[in-house]
C-alpha positions in Angstrom: 105.1 189.7 134.5 104.2 187.7 137.6 104.3 189.1 141.1 103.7 187.1 144.3 101.2 188.1 147.0 100.1 186.0 150.0 96.5 185.5 151.0 94.2 183.2 152.8 91.4 181.8 150.6 88.2 181.4 152.5 84.6 181.1 151.4 85.4 182.2 147.9 87.4 185.3 148.9 91.1 186.2 149.1 92.1 187.8 152.4 95.4 189.5 151.8 98.2 189.0 154.3 100.0 192.1 153.2 99.4 194.9 150.7 97.0 193.7 148.1 97.8 194.1 144.4 97.1 197.6 143.1 94.4 196.5 140.7 90.6 196.1 140.7 90.4 193.1 138.3 93.2 190.8 137.4 93.8 187.2 136.2 95.4 185.2 139.0 97.4 181.9 139.2 96.7 180.2 142.5 99.2 177.8 144.2 97.8 176.0 147.2 99.8 174.7 150.2 98.0 171.4 150.9 100.4 170.1 153.6 99.5 172.8 156.1 96.2 173.5 157.8 95.7 177.2 157.6 94.1 179.1 160.4 93.1 182.7 160.3 92.4 185.2 163.0 93.2 184.8 166.6 94.6 181.3 166.1 97.3 182.4 163.7 98.9 184.8 166.2 99.3 181.9 168.7 101.1 179.9 166.0 103.5 182.9 165.3 104.3 183.5 169.0 107.9 182.9 169.6 109.0 183.0 166.0 110.1 186.6 166.0 112.6 187.8 168.5 111.3 190.1 171.3 112.1 193.8 170.4 114.7 195.6 172.4 112.4 198.6 172.7 108.6 199.1 172.2 107.5 199.1 168.6 104.5 201.2 167.6 101.8 200.1 165.2 103.0 202.8 162.8 106.5 201.3 162.9 105.1 197.9 162.2 103.0 199.1 159.3 106.0 200.9 157.8 108.1 197.7 158.0 105.3 195.7 156.4 105.0 198.3 153.6 108.8 198.3 153.1 108.8 194.5 152.9 106.0 194.5 150.4 107.9 197.0 148.2 110.9 194.6 148.0 108.8 191.9 146.3 
């Protein structure tokens, strides 16, 4: 069975964008997005600014982490 995970590939390593696969060693199939220049770190947040609506009330880091975990469980 195939399951999708997102990651940046940099200098021979995969840097997971969400929850990594729950395995230590696994065969992978890599699909590369060539049309887009990928930036990691501080630059990526600038790119994302304005995409998500501003929350009505403050959101804690714990709330964000729970939402990310929930979204990962759906995949």
